[in-house]
DSSP file (Angstrom, degrees, kcal/mol; ACC not computed):
  #  RESIDUE AA STRUCTURE BP1 BP2  ACC     N-H-->O    O-->H-N    N-H-->O    O-->H-N    TCO  KAPPA ALPHA  PHI   PSI    X-CA   Y-CA   Z-CA
    1    1 A M              0   0    0      0, 0.0    60,-3.5     0, 0.0     2,-0.2   0.000 360.0 360.0 360.0 138.3   48.2    2.6   -7.5
    2    2 A T        -     0   0    0     58,-0.3    58,-0.1     1,-0.1    56,-0.1  -0.611 360.0 -71.8-101.1 169.9   48.1    0.1   -4.7
    3    3 A V    >   -     0   0    0     56,-0.4     3,-1.3    54,-0.3    -1,-0.1  -0.428  62.2-107.3 -60.4 128.5   47.4    0.9   -1.0
    4    4 A P  T 3  S+     0   0    0      0, 0.0    -1,-0.1     0, 0.0     4,-0.1  -0.327  98.2   4.5 -62.0 140.7   50.5    2.6    0.4
    5    5 A N  T >  S+     0   0    0     96,-0.1     3,-2.3     1,-0.1     4,-0.1   0.826  78.5 160.6  55.4  36.0   52.6    0.5    2.7
    6    6 A A  G X   +     0   0    0     -3,-1.3     3,-1.7     1,-0.3    -1,-0.1   0.814  66.2  66.4 -57.0 -31.5   50.4   -2.5    2.1
    7    7 A N  G 3  S+     0   0    0      1,-0.3    -1,-0.3    50,-0.1    -2,-0.1   0.668 105.2  43.8 -66.2 -14.6   53.2   -4.8    3.3
    8    8 A R  G <  S+     0   0    0     -3,-2.3    -1,-0.3    -4,-0.1    -2,-0.2   0.223  84.6 144.2-110.4  11.9   52.7   -3.2    6.8
    9    9 A A    <   -     0   0    0     -3,-1.7     2,-0.5    -4,-0.1    94,-0.2  -0.169  44.7-134.1 -58.0 143.2   48.9   -3.2    6.8
   10   10 A I  B     -a  103   0A   0     92,-2.8    94,-2.7     2,-0.0     2,-0.5  -0.880  21.5-178.8-101.2 125.6   47.2   -3.9   10.1
   11   11 A I        -     0   0    0     -2,-0.5     2,-0.2    92,-0.2    94,-0.1  -0.921  23.8-140.5-123.0 102.6   44.3   -6.4   10.1
   12   12 A A    >>  -     0   0    0     -2,-0.5     4,-1.0    92,-0.3     3,-0.8  -0.426   5.9-139.2 -67.3 130.3   42.9   -6.6   13.6
   13   13 A G  H >> S+     0   0    0      1,-0.3     4,-2.8     2,-0.2     3,-0.5   0.866 102.6  54.6 -57.9 -39.0   42.0  -10.2   14.6
   14   14 A D  H 3>>S+     0   0    0      1,-0.2     4,-1.8     2,-0.2     5,-0.5   0.760  98.1  63.6 -71.1 -21.8   38.8   -9.1   16.3
   15   15 A K  I <4>S+     0   0    0     -3,-0.8     5,-2.0     3,-0.2     4,-0.3   0.866 113.3  36.3 -63.8 -34.7   37.7   -7.3   13.2
   16   16 A L  I <<>S+     0   0    0     -4,-1.0     5,-2.5    -3,-0.5    -2,-0.2   0.940 126.9  33.6 -81.6 -52.1   37.6  -10.7   11.6
   17   17 A T  I  <5S+     0   0    0     -4,-2.8    -3,-0.2     1,-0.2    -2,-0.2   0.882 125.6  37.5 -77.6 -39.1   36.4  -12.9   14.4
   18   18 A A  I  <5S+     0   0    0     -4,-1.8    -1,-0.2    -5,-0.3    -3,-0.2   0.625 134.3  15.9 -89.6 -12.8   34.0  -10.6   16.3
   19   19 A Y  I > <S+     0   0    0     -5,-0.5     3,-1.1    -4,-0.3    13,-0.2   0.684 126.8  33.5-122.4 -70.3   32.6   -8.9   13.2
   20   20 A L  I 3 <S+     0   0    0     -5,-2.0    15,-0.3     1,-0.3    -3,-0.2   0.785 128.4  34.1 -70.0 -28.3   33.1  -10.5    9.7
   21   21 A L  T 3 <S+     0   0    0     -5,-2.5     2,-0.7    -6,-0.1    -1,-0.3   0.101  94.9 103.8-112.3  22.0   33.0  -14.1   10.9
   22   22 A N    X   -     0   0    0     -3,-1.1     3,-1.4    -6,-0.1    10,-0.3  -0.895  49.2-167.9-112.4 107.6   30.4  -13.6   13.7
   23   23 A M  T 3  S+     0   0    0     -2,-0.7    -1,-0.1     1,-0.3     6,-0.1   0.668  89.3  56.5 -65.8 -16.3   26.9  -14.8   12.9
   24   24 A S  T 3  S+     0   0    0      4,-0.1    -1,-0.3     5,-0.0     2,-0.2   0.529  78.2 112.7 -93.2  -6.9   25.7  -13.0   16.0
   25   25 A H    <>  -     0   0    0     -3,-1.4     4,-1.6    -6,-0.2     5,-0.1  -0.487  67.6-136.4 -72.1 132.7   27.0   -9.6   15.1
   26   26 A K  T  4 S+     0   0    0     -2,-0.2     4,-0.2     1,-0.2    -1,-0.1   0.887 100.6  20.2 -56.8 -44.7   24.2   -7.1   14.4
   27   27 A R  T  4 S+     0   0    0      1,-0.1     4,-0.3     2,-0.1    -1,-0.2   0.664 126.2  51.5-100.1 -18.4   25.8   -5.6   11.3
   28   28 A G  T  > S+     0   0    0      1,-0.2     4,-2.8   -10,-0.1     5,-0.2   0.539  79.4  93.0 -96.7  -6.4   28.2   -8.4   10.4
   29   29 A A  H  X S+     0   0    0     -4,-1.6     4,-2.6     1,-0.2     5,-0.2   0.872  86.1  49.6 -59.1 -40.9   25.9  -11.4   10.4
   30   30 A A  H  > S+     0   0    0      2,-0.2     4,-1.8     1,-0.2    -1,-0.2   0.907 113.5  46.5 -65.8 -40.2   25.1  -11.2    6.6
   31   31 A K  H  > S+     0   0    0     -4,-0.3     4,-3.0     1,-0.2     5,-0.2   0.906 111.5  52.7 -65.5 -40.6   28.8  -11.0    5.8
   32   32 A A  H  X S+     0   0    0     -4,-2.8     4,-3.1   -10,-0.3     5,-0.3   0.912 105.8  53.4 -61.8 -43.0   29.5  -13.8    8.2
   33   33 A R  H  X S+     0   0    0     -4,-2.6     4,-1.9     2,-0.2    -1,-0.2   0.932 113.5  43.3 -57.3 -46.1   26.9  -16.0    6.5
   34   34 A L  H  X S+     0   0    0     -4,-1.8     4,-1.1     2,-0.2    -2,-0.2   0.960 116.0  46.2 -64.9 -51.4   28.5  -15.4    3.1
   35   35 A L  H  <>S+     0   0    0     -4,-3.0     5,-2.1   -15,-0.3     3,-0.4   0.890 113.4  49.0 -62.3 -40.1   32.1  -15.9    4.3
   36   36 A L  H ><5S+     0   0    0     -4,-3.1     3,-1.4     1,-0.2    -1,-0.2   0.874 107.9  54.9 -66.4 -36.2   31.3  -19.0    6.3
   37   37 A S  H 3<5S+     0   0    0     -4,-1.9    -1,-0.2    -5,-0.3    -2,-0.2   0.736 103.8  56.9 -67.7 -21.0   29.5  -20.5    3.2
   38   38 A L  T 3<5S-     0   0    0     -4,-1.1    45,-2.1    -3,-0.4    -1,-0.3   0.433 129.0 -95.7 -89.0  -0.8   32.7  -19.9    1.2
   39   39 A G  T < 5S+     0   0    0     -3,-1.4    -3,-0.2     1,-0.4     2,-0.1   0.423  79.7 135.8 103.4  -1.2   34.6  -22.0    3.6
   40   40 A Y      < -     0   0    0     -5,-2.1    -1,-0.4    -8,-0.1     2,-0.4  -0.492  37.2-156.9 -74.8 153.1   36.1  -19.4    6.0
   41   41 A R    >   -     0   0    0      3,-0.4     3,-1.4    -2,-0.1     7,-0.2  -0.983  24.8-135.2-135.6 144.2   35.9  -20.2    9.7
   42   42 A S  G >  S+     0   0    0     -2,-0.4     3,-0.7     1,-0.3    -1,-0.1   0.784 109.4  54.8 -67.8 -26.2   35.9  -18.1   12.8
   43   43 A D  G 3  S+     0   0    0      1,-0.2    -1,-0.3     2,-0.1     3,-0.1   0.394 114.6  40.8 -88.0   5.0   38.4  -20.5   14.5
   44   44 A A  G X>  +     0   0    0     -3,-1.4     3,-2.0     1,-0.1     4,-0.5  -0.283  67.5 147.6-141.0  49.5   40.7  -20.1   11.5
   45   45 A A  H <>  +     0   0    0     -3,-0.7     4,-2.3     1,-0.3     3,-0.3   0.715  61.1  77.0 -61.4 -21.1   40.4  -16.3   10.8
   46   46 A Q  H 3> S+     0   0    0      1,-0.2     4,-2.6     2,-0.2    -1,-0.3   0.752  86.5  61.5 -63.5 -22.4   44.1  -16.3    9.7
   47   47 A V  H <> S+     0   0    0     -3,-2.0     4,-2.3     2,-0.2    -1,-0.2   0.933 106.6  43.7 -68.4 -45.1   42.9  -17.8    6.4
   48   48 A L  H  X S+     0   0    0     -4,-0.5     4,-2.5    -3,-0.3    -2,-0.2   0.917 114.2  51.3 -64.0 -42.9   40.8  -14.8    5.7
   49   49 A E  H  X S+     0   0    0     -4,-2.3     4,-2.4     1,-0.2    -2,-0.2   0.937 110.9  47.7 -58.8 -46.8   43.6  -12.5    6.8
   50   50 A S  H  X S+     0   0    0     -4,-2.6     4,-2.9     1,-0.2     5,-0.3   0.900 111.3  50.5 -61.6 -42.4   46.0  -14.2    4.5
   51   51 A D  H  X>S+     0   0    0     -4,-2.3     4,-2.8     2,-0.2     5,-0.6   0.893 110.0  50.5 -65.2 -39.5   43.6  -14.1    1.5
   52   52 A L  I  X>S+     0   0    0     -4,-2.5     5,-2.2     3,-0.2     4,-1.6   0.939 114.6  44.1 -61.7 -46.4   43.1  -10.4    2.1
   53   53 A R  I  <5S+     0   0    0     -4,-2.4    -2,-0.2    -5,-0.2     5,-0.2   0.941 123.4  34.2 -63.8 -48.2   46.8   -9.7    2.2
   54   54 A A  I  <5S+     0   0    0     -4,-2.9    -2,-0.2    -5,-0.2    -3,-0.2   0.868 129.2  30.7 -78.5 -37.9   47.7  -11.9   -0.8
   55   55 A Q  I  <5S+     0   0    0     -4,-2.8    -3,-0.2    -5,-0.3    -2,-0.2   0.731 129.6  26.4-100.1 -23.6   44.7  -11.5   -3.0
   56   56 A H  I ><<S+     0   0    0     -4,-1.6     3,-2.2    -5,-0.6    -3,-0.2   0.831 111.8  57.0-107.9 -45.5   43.4   -7.9   -2.3
   57   57 A L  T 3 <S+     0   0    0     -5,-2.2   -54,-0.3     1,-0.3    -3,-0.1   0.698 104.1  58.3 -64.8 -15.8   46.3   -5.8   -1.1
   58   58 A S  T 3  S+     0   0    0     -5,-0.2    -1,-0.3    -4,-0.1    -2,-0.1   0.581  92.8  90.4 -85.5 -10.1   48.2   -6.6   -4.3
   59   59 A L  S <  S-     0   0    0     -3,-2.2   -56,-0.4     1,-0.1     2,-0.2  -0.389  87.9 -92.5 -85.0 162.7   45.4   -5.2   -6.5
   60   60 A E        -     0   0    0    -58,-0.1    16,-0.4    16,-0.1   -58,-0.3  -0.464  42.4-107.4 -71.6 143.7   45.0   -1.6   -7.7
   61   61 A V        -     0   0    0    -60,-3.5    14,-0.2    -2,-0.2     3,-0.1  -0.524  27.5-166.8 -68.0 135.7   42.9    0.8   -5.6
   62   62 A T        +     0   0    0     12,-3.0     2,-0.3     1,-0.3    13,-0.2   0.651  68.4   9.8-100.2 -19.2   39.6    1.5   -7.3
   63   63 A R  E     -B   74   0A   0     11,-1.4    11,-2.9     2,-0.0     2,-0.3  -0.968  58.2-171.9-159.6 141.6   38.6    4.5   -5.2
   64   64 A T  E     +B   73   0A   0     -2,-0.3     2,-0.3     9,-0.2     9,-0.2  -0.971  12.5 161.1-130.8 151.5   40.0    6.9   -2.6
   65   65 A H  E     -B   72   0A   0      7,-1.8     7,-3.5    -2,-0.3     2,-0.3  -0.973  31.4-118.3-158.7 162.0   38.5    9.6   -0.5
   66   66 A E  E     +B   71   0A   0     -2,-0.3     2,-0.2     5,-0.2     5,-0.2  -0.799  27.5 177.4-103.8 146.9   39.3   11.5    2.7
   67   67 A N  E >   -B   70   0A   0      3,-2.7     3,-0.5    -2,-0.3    -2,-0.0  -0.693  52.5 -79.8-130.0-171.7   37.2   11.5    5.9
   68   68 A A  T 3  S+     0   0    0     -2,-0.2     3,-0.1     1,-0.2    29,-0.0   0.650 128.2  44.3 -66.5 -14.1   37.7   13.1    9.2
   69   69 A Y  T 3  S-     0   0    0      1,-0.2    28,-2.9    27,-0.1     2,-0.3   0.606 121.5 -73.2-108.8 -16.0   40.2   10.4   10.3
   70   70 A G  E <  S-BC  67  96A   0     -3,-0.5    -3,-2.7    26,-0.3     2,-0.5  -0.992  71.7 -27.5 158.5-151.7   42.4   10.0    7.2
   71   71 A V  E     -BC  66  95A   0     24,-2.2    24,-2.7    -2,-0.3     2,-0.4  -0.880  49.6-151.8-106.8 131.3   42.5    8.6    3.7
   72   72 A V  E     -BC  65  94A   0     -7,-3.5    -7,-1.8    -2,-0.5     2,-0.4  -0.858   7.4-164.3-105.8 134.6   40.3    5.7    2.7
   73   73 A Y  E     -BC  64  93A   0     20,-3.3    20,-2.8    -2,-0.4     2,-0.4  -0.969   1.8-162.3-119.8 131.1   41.3    3.3    0.0
   74   74 A E  E     -BC  63  92A   0    -11,-2.9   -12,-3.0    -2,-0.4   -11,-1.4  -0.940   2.4-167.9-115.6 137.2   38.8    0.8   -1.6
   75   75 A I  E     - C   0  91A   0     16,-2.4    16,-2.6    -2,-0.4     2,-0.5  -0.989   1.0-167.0-123.3 127.5   39.8   -2.2   -3.6
   76   76 A V  E     + C   0  90A   0     -2,-0.4    14,-0.2   -16,-0.4   -16,-0.1  -0.969  35.9 108.3-115.2 126.0   37.4   -4.2   -5.7
   77   77 A G  E     - C   0  89A   0     12,-2.4    12,-2.8    -2,-0.5     2,-0.1  -0.975  62.7 -68.7-179.3 173.0   38.4   -7.5   -7.0
   78   78 A P  E     - C   0  88A   0      0, 0.0     2,-0.4     0, 0.0    10,-0.2  -0.415  30.7-160.9 -79.9 152.0   38.0  -11.3   -6.7
   79   79 A I  E     - C   0  87A   0      8,-2.1     8,-2.3    -2,-0.1     2,-0.8  -1.000  17.0-137.3-126.5 130.2   39.0  -13.5   -3.8
   80   80 A R  E     - C   0  86A   0     -2,-0.4     6,-0.2     6,-0.2     5,-0.1  -0.800  30.3-149.4 -86.1 114.8   39.4  -17.2   -4.3
   81   81 A A    >   -     0   0    0      4,-3.0     3,-2.2    -2,-0.8   -42,-0.1  -0.270  27.3 -97.7 -82.5 166.9   37.8  -18.6   -1.2
   82   82 A P  T 3  S+     0   0    0      0, 0.0   -43,-0.2     0, 0.0    -1,-0.1   0.797 123.5  56.9 -56.1 -29.9   38.7  -21.9    0.6
   83   83 A N  T 3  S-     0   0    0    -45,-2.1   -44,-0.1     2,-0.1    -3,-0.0   0.440 122.2-105.3 -83.6   3.4   35.9  -23.7   -1.2
   84   84 A G  S <  S+     0   0    0     -3,-2.2     2,-0.1     1,-0.3   -45,-0.1   0.278  76.3 135.2  95.3 -10.6   37.3  -22.7   -4.6
   85   85 A S        -     0   0    0    -47,-0.2    -4,-3.0    -5,-0.1     2,-0.6  -0.385  49.4-140.2 -69.8 147.7   34.8  -20.1   -5.4
   86   86 A R  E     -C   80   0A   0     -6,-0.2     2,-0.4    -2,-0.1    -6,-0.2  -0.961  26.6-179.3-107.8 119.2   35.9  -16.7   -6.8
   87   87 A V  E     -C   79   0A   0     -8,-2.3    -8,-2.1    -2,-0.6     2,-0.5  -0.966  27.5-124.7-124.7 135.4   33.8  -13.9   -5.3
   88   88 A Q  E     +C   78   0A   0     -2,-0.4    22,-2.6   -10,-0.2     2,-0.3  -0.659  38.7 174.8 -79.0 124.9   34.0  -10.2   -6.0
   89   89 A F  E     -CD  77 109A   0    -12,-2.8   -12,-2.4    -2,-0.5     2,-0.5  -0.911  29.8-140.2-127.9 155.9   34.6   -8.2   -2.9
   90   90 A C  E     -CD  76 108A   0     18,-3.0    18,-2.0    -2,-0.3     2,-0.4  -0.984  21.6-165.7-108.6 124.3   35.3   -4.6   -2.0
   91   91 A S  E     -CD  75 107A   0    -16,-2.6   -16,-2.4    -2,-0.5     2,-0.4  -0.901   6.6-149.6-109.3 144.8   37.8   -4.2    0.9
   92   92 A V  E     +CD  74 106A   0     14,-2.9    13,-3.3    -2,-0.4    14,-1.1  -0.951  15.5 179.6-120.9 130.1   38.2   -0.9    2.6
   93   93 A W  E     -CD  73 104A   0    -20,-2.8   -20,-3.3    -2,-0.4     2,-0.4  -0.940   8.8-158.3-128.9 146.9   41.5    0.3    4.2
   94   94 A Q  E     -CD  72 103A   0      9,-2.6     9,-2.6    -2,-0.3     2,-0.7  -0.992  11.8-157.2-132.7 134.7   42.3    3.5    6.0
   95   95 A V  E     -CD  71 102A   0    -24,-2.7   -24,-2.2    -2,-0.4     3,-0.1  -0.939  31.2-136.2-104.3 109.5   45.5    5.4    6.6
   96   96 A D  E >   -C   70   0A   0     -2,-0.7     3,-2.1     5,-0.6   -26,-0.3  -0.308  29.2 -89.9 -67.2 147.5   44.8    7.5    9.7
   97   97 A T  T 3  S+     0   0    0    -28,-2.9    -1,-0.1     1,-0.3     3,-0.1  -0.315 115.7  23.6 -54.9 132.8   46.0   11.1    9.7
   98   98 A G  T 3  S+     0   0    0      1,-0.3    -1,-0.3    -3,-0.1     2,-0.3   0.425 113.0  81.4  87.8  -1.0   49.5   11.3   11.1
   99   99 A T    <   -     0   0    0     -3,-2.1    -1,-0.3     2,-0.1    -4,-0.0  -0.782  60.1-154.4-125.0 172.3   50.4    7.7   10.3
  100  100 A D        +     0   0    0     -2,-0.3    -3,-0.1    -3,-0.1    -5,-0.1   0.162  65.8  98.9-130.2  17.4   51.5    5.9    7.1
  101  101 A V        -     0   0    0     -5,-0.2    -5,-0.6   -92,-0.0     2,-0.2  -0.920  68.0-131.9-110.8 125.0   50.2    2.4    7.9
  102  102 A P  E     - D   0  95A   0      0, 0.0   -92,-2.8     0, 0.0     2,-0.4  -0.472  16.2-154.2 -74.4 144.5   46.9    1.2    6.4
  103  103 A R  E     -aD  10  94A   0     -9,-2.6    -9,-2.6   -94,-0.2     2,-0.4  -0.953  20.3-118.0-116.3 138.3   44.3   -0.4    8.7
  104  104 A F  E     + D   0  93A   0    -94,-2.7   -92,-0.3    -2,-0.4   -11,-0.2  -0.612  34.1 173.9 -73.2 129.3   41.7   -2.9    7.4
  105  105 A M  E     -     0   0A   0    -13,-3.3     2,-0.3     1,-0.4   -12,-0.2   0.835  51.7 -47.3-103.6 -51.1   38.2   -1.4    8.0
  106  106 A T  E     - D   0  92A   0    -14,-1.1   -14,-2.9     2,-0.0    -1,-0.4  -0.972  40.2-140.9-169.0 175.9   35.7   -3.9    6.3
  107  107 A M  E     + D   0  91A   0     -2,-0.3   -16,-0.2   -16,-0.2   -76,-0.0  -0.979  16.6 176.9-148.9 153.6   34.9   -5.9    3.3
  108  108 A Y  E     - D   0  90A   0    -18,-2.0   -18,-3.0    -2,-0.3    -2,-0.0  -0.986  35.7 -92.8-154.9 154.7   31.6   -6.6    1.5
  109  109 A P  E       D   0  89A   0      0, 0.0   -20,-0.3     0, 0.0   -78,-0.0  -0.341 360.0 360.0 -70.2 151.1   30.5   -8.5   -1.6
  110  110 A R              0   0    0    -22,-2.6   -21,-0.2   -33,-0.1   -34,-0.0   0.339 360.0 360.0-116.8 360.0   30.2   -6.7   -4.9
């Protein structure tokens, strides 16, 4: 099974620029160091967005669970980064209760 309605997934730009690609973010700095070392850039966050859509949302879900806000889907698989490296990541998506559109929550290396 893939994430339902993956073709309509929402990936907030500030989730990428203010968190995942931000070396100053308290919790995101380690992820930013890795992603920047792989060739991603905060001034070109659309490359990371595109890679998530093309390379992760097409993969099978590896784990699902429910929380107080909806259903969470986790995908574990490789992403080919701009520098050519293949790195295993877990991406996390949530379909909020009362909606049918997945939202990107986070990603981290595996």
